[in-house]
C-alpha positions as CSV (number, residue, x, y, z in Angstrom):
1,X,150.3,20.8,152.0
2,X,150.8,22.2,148.5
3,X,150.4,25.9,149.5
4,X,152.6,25.5,152.5
5,X,155.4,23.9,150.4
6,X,155.2,26.7,147.9
7,X,155.4,29.3,150.7
8,X,158.5,27.6,152.2
9,X,160.1,27.4,148.7
10,X,159.4,31.1,148.1
11,X,160.8,32.1,151.5
12,X,163.9,29.9,151.0
13,X,164.5,31.4,147.5
14,X,164.3,34.9,148.8
15,X,167.2,34.2,151.2
16,X,169.5,32.9,148.4
17,X,172.4,35.3,147.6
18,X,173.2,35.8,144.0
19,X,176.4,37.5,144.9
20,X,178.7,34.6,143.8
21,X,176.4,32.8,141.4
22,X,177.8,34.4,138.2
23,X,181.3,35.7,138.5
24,X,182.8,38.6,136.6
25,X,185.0,37.3,133.7
26,X,188.7,38.1,134.0
27,X,189.8,40.4,131.1
28,X,193.2,40.5,129.5
29,X,194.5,43.9,128.3
30,X,196.9,43.6,125.4
31,X,198.4,46.0,122.9
32,X,195.5,45.1,120.6
33,X,192.6,45.5,123.0
34,X,190.7,43.8,125.8
35,X,189.2,40.3,125.7
36,X,187.8,37.8,128.2
37,X,190.0,34.9,129.3
38,X,187.4,33.1,131.4
39,X,183.7,32.6,131.9
40,X,181.3,35.1,133.4
41,X,179.8,38.5,132.7
42,X,181.9,41.5,131.6
43,X,181.6,45.0,130.1
44,X,183.9,46.3,127.4
45,X,183.6,49.3,125.1
46,X,183.8,48.3,121.5
47,X,186.7,50.8,120.9
48,X,188.7,49.0,123.6
49,X,187.9,45.4,122.4
50,X,190.4,43.3,120.5
51,X,189.9,43.7,116.8
52,X,191.2,41.5,114.0
53,X,192.0,42.3,110.4
54,X,192.4,40.0,107.4
55,X,193.8,41.3,104.1
56,X,190.7,42.0,102.0
57,X,188.0,41.1,104.6
58,X,187.9,44.2,106.7
59,X,188.0,44.3,110.5
60,X,186.0,42.5,113.1
61,X,185.6,42.4,116.9
62,X,184.3,39.1,118.2
63,X,184.1,40.2,121.9
64,X,185.0,36.7,123.0
65,X,188.5,35.4,123.8
66,X,190.2,32.4,122.2
67,X,190.0,30.5,125.4
68,X,186.6,32.0,126.5
69,X,184.3,31.4,123.5
70,X,180.6,32.3,123.7
71,X,178.6,29.0,123.9
72,X,175.2,30.1,122.5
73,X,175.6,33.2,120.4
74,X,178.3,34.6,118.1
75,X,178.3,38.4,118.4
76,X,180.6,40.7,116.6
77,X,181.1,44.0,114.9
78,X,182.5,44.3,111.3
79,X,184.0,47.3,109.6
80,X,184.1,47.1,105.8
81,X,185.9,49.6,103.6
82,X,184.3,50.1,100.1
83,X,184.7,47.0,98.1
84,X,185.6,44.7,101.0
85,X,183.5,41.6,101.6
86,X,182.7,40.6,105.2
87,X,183.3,36.9,104.4
88,X,182.8,34.5,101.6
89,X,179.2,34.0,100.3
90,X,177.8,31.2,102.3
91,X,174.8,29.6,104.0
92,X,174.7,27.8,107.3
93,X,172.4,25.6,109.3
94,X,171.6,28.3,112.0
95,X,169.9,31.7,112.1
96,X,172.0,34.8,111.6
97,X,170.9,38.4,112.0
98,X,172.6,41.7,111.1
99,X,172.1,45.4,111.7
100,X,173.9,48.1,109.7
101,X,175.0,50.7,112.2
102,X,176.8,53.2,110.0
103,X,177.7,53.6,106.4
104,X,176.6,51.6,103.3
105,X,177.0,48.1,102.0
106,X,175.7,45.7,99.4
107,X,174.0,42.6,100.6
108,X,174.2,39.7,98.2
109,X,171.4,37.3,99.4
110,X,170.2,34.3,97.5
111,X,171.9,35.6,94.4
112,X,170.2,39.1,94.6
113,X,171.8,42.4,95.4
114,X,170.3,44.8,97.9
115,X,171.7,48.2,98.9
116,X,171.8,48.8,102.6
117,X,172.4,51.8,104.8
118,X,172.4,52.6,108.5
119,X,169.6,51.0,110.5
120,X,168.8,48.4,107.9
121,X,168.2,45.0,109.5
122,X,168.8,41.7,107.8
123,X,167.4,38.4,109.0
124,X,168.9,35.2,107.5
125,X,166.9,32.1,108.4
126,X,168.9,28.8,108.3
127,X,170.6,28.1,105.0
128,X,170.1,31.6,103.6
129,X,173.0,32.3,101.3
130,X,174.5,35.7,101.9
131,X,177.5,38.1,102.1
132,X,178.0,41.8,102.8
133,X,180.3,44.1,100.7
134,X,181.3,47.6,101.7
135,X,180.1,50.4,99.4
136,X,179.6,54.1,99.5
137,X,182.3,56.7,100.3
138,X,183.5,55.4,103.7
139,X,183.5,52.5,106.1
140,X,180.4,50.5,106.9
141,X,179.8,49.2,110.5
142,X,177.7,46.0,110.8
143,X,176.5,44.2,114.0
144,X,176.3,40.4,113.4
145,X,174.7,37.9,115.7
146,X,174.4,34.1,115.0
147,X,173.4,31.0,116.8
148,X,176.1,28.6,117.8
149,X,175.5,24.9,117.2
150,X,178.3,22.5,117.5
151,X,179.0,20.8,114.2
152,X,176.5,23.0,112.4
153,X,176.3,22.6,108.6
154,X,178.0,25.2,106.5
155,X,178.4,25.6,102.7
156,X,180.0,28.0,100.3
157,X,178.2,27.7,97.0
158,X,179.3,29.2,93.7
159,X,177.4,32.4,92.9
160,X,178.1,34.7,90.0
161,X,176.9,37.9,91.8
162,X,179.1,37.1,94.8
163,X,182.1,36.4,92.5
164,X,181.5,39.8,90.8
165,X,182.2,41.4,94.1
166,X,185.2,39.2,95.0
167,X,183.1,37.6,97.7
168,X,182.5,34.1,96.4
169,X,184.2,30.8,95.8
170,X,185.0,29.4,92.4
171,X,184.3,25.8,93.5
172,X,181.6,24.8,96.0
173,X,183.0,23.6,99.4
174,X,181.9,23.1,103.0
175,X,185.5,23.6,104.3
176,X,186.2,27.2,105.6
177,X,189.9,26.6,105.0
178,X,189.3,26.1,101.3
179,X,186.8,29.0,101.1
180,X,189.3,31.5,102.7
181,X,192.6,30.1,101.3
182,X,193.3,33.2,99.3
183,X,193.1,35.5,102.4
184,X,195.9,36.0,104.9
185,X,195.8,35.0,108.5
186,X,193.8,37.2,110.9
187,X,196.0,39.7,112.7
188,X,195.0,41.2,116.1
189,X,194.8,45.0,115.8
190,X,193.6,47.9,118.0
191,X,190.2,49.5,117.1
192,X,190.5,50.7,113.5
193,X,190.3,54.4,112.6
194,X,187.2,53.7,110.6
195,X,185.1,53.1,113.8
196,X,182.4,55.8,114.0
197,X,182.7,58.5,116.6
198,X,180.2,58.5,119.5
């Protein structure tokens, strides 16, 4: 009976249509780029995606919409001009990984400086303290991927090396609003001129 049941299950599975199982996500086209407004799969060129700029923190494209967040992975591109940090020096409870796609930057990791260039990969296991700061003669493009965990721990420790680069807090906090209080609000923008050509 076991082999017959497996054969029936396999035959039944082969007749299932996947056509409507995962719908294509609706995309909104704005003056600042394209972003999803619902669940499902989608394709968007990074140049066409909605980007954001914050005074002093470079540009980033999160690829997700405000009302259509990614549930399992955060995935974004960052463009840093020389001297700009990607964020405030921090550590969080989940894994994060980064790939420098173009240009140069300085990684401050666990209080140490490392110079990075195109194709350098950085793995941050949970609670690894880090920040990237643009360097060199032009913009730096970084791909960032991080696990999403509701209520994940996050802390912004005081670190002299990060402070030297304008990328750290002067008083430890776990509140992002406190850590980023000196920066302006994010503004949606089209793909910046610093995006590398194909």
